[in-house]
N, C-alpha and C positions, 0 to 999 in steps of 0.2 A: 844349143839347147839348153832349154830352162823351163822353169815353172811357165814362164809367162808366152812362151812359144811351143805346146803341147804337139805331139806327132799326131798326124791328120787322122788316122784311124781310132785312137784316144777319144777324140773331136767328136768325131761321128757318133760312136756311141756314146758318148755323155748328151750330146745332141738327142739322139732316141730317146734314151732314157729320160732325159727331161721331160721329151715332150710326150711318150706316155704315161709318164707319174703328173705332169700337168692336165693330161686330157683324165686318166682315172679322177683326180682331185676336182676338175672343171664340170665333167658329167656325174659323178656319184658322189664322193664326198661333198660338197660344195653345197649341192641342194640338199643335202639331209641335215647339214649342217643351219643351213638358212630356215628350213622348216623348222628344226628345233627351237632356233633363234625366234623366230616370230611366232612357234606354239608360246613361250616363255615370256615375248612381249604382251599375246593376249593375255595372256595367264596376269602379269603385273599389272595390266589396262583393268581386264575384270578386279583385280585385287582392290588396285584402287578405285573404281567405279563404286563398288562395291562397300568400300570404307566410307567413300565420301557420303550413300548412300544410308548405312549406317550412321554415321556421324548427323546427317540432317534428322534420320528419325529420332536419335537421342536426344537431339536439342530440341524439337517439335516434344517430344515427352518430359522432359523435363521443363519446357514452360508450359505444358498443361499441368504437370505437380506443382510447380510453383503457382499457377492461377487456381488450382483446387486449395492449396494450402494457405493462401491469401483469403480466401471464401471462407474456408474453415477457420480461419483467426478470428475473420470480421463476425462468424455464426459465433462461435465461443464468445466474441467479447459482447455480442451485442444480451445472451444469453445470459453473461455473469451481469449484467449493467440488469435487465430484467431481473433476475433473482435478487439482486439487489434492491430495488426500487420495492419489490414485492414481498422484501424481508422487511422493508421500512415501513410498509404500510401496512404490514400485518403487525409490529412493534408498536406502530402510532395504533392500532387500532385496539393491541391489547393494553396501553396504556389508557387510552381514554377510555376501556371498560374498566379497568382498575379504578379510576377516577370516578367513576360514575357509583363503582361499589364500596367504592372510600366514603364519596359523599352520602352516598344510601346510609352504609353504619354510622356516620357521623350523625345523620339527622335523624337518625333512629334512636341512637342513644341520647342523644339532645333532647328529644321527645321521653326517653323511657327517664331522664334524668329530670326535666320538667316536672312529668308526674308523678315522680319518686318525692321529690320537692313539696307539691301540691300533699300530698300523703302525708308526707312529715310535717308539714306544718301544720294540717289539719288535726292531726295528733298531736303534736306539740301543743295548740293552740289548747285542745280539751283537756291537755295532761294539765297547762297551766291554769286553767280555769277550776279545775278540778282543786289542785294544791291551793290559789288563794281563796276558793271556796271555804276550806277547810280551815284556812289559816285565820279568815275572817271570822268563821263560827268559832274559834280557839279565842281571838283576841276579844271578842264580844262576849264568850262564853256558853252562847248557845250556837246549837245548829243554825245554819240559814238554810231555811225553807222555799224563800221564794227565788228558787233558780231562773226565773224568767226576768226578771232585774237584774241579777245578776249579770245574766250571759248578756244581754245588752249593754250595760256597762262594758264588759271585757271584749264587746265585738269592736266599739268605741274606741276602748284603747287599743288595740290591735291595728283600727284604721288607721289611728293616728300614728302610730311608729310604721306603718308602713308607707305613709305619706311623708314623714321625715325622711326616710329610706329613699323614696323617690326622688326627692328634692336634694337629697344629697348627691344620688350616681347620675 
């Protein structure tokens, strides 16, 4: 005898014990294990499906966000361009208004200078005439009373001076 040739009663008891354990495993434990494995498989597949759905949803939301961001950037660029154009137009309008005011001031100042020149010229002519008459009276030795003739002579002199200046300029 030996380990490879067991006694028959031990062999029968071993076979009955094995059959009993096999039946318990096959009827009770294996269905529970299969049920637990099926539940885990459903949970894993459900989680996978939810993960795929969430991934697709997140990609959709990302594409919408990128589209909205692109539209917002486009709108911001359009607003910047419009503001730049509006600012340039405003600056051009202010420059034109400033140029008009400058031209008006220059024209006004020239007109005022011309008026002042005419007044100063008239006053100067009168002063020169008075001085010339006084001087001529001193040279002659008596005051000159014929002012109309002297005035005509002075006017001729001033006209001649103006004609010479006009010819030069």
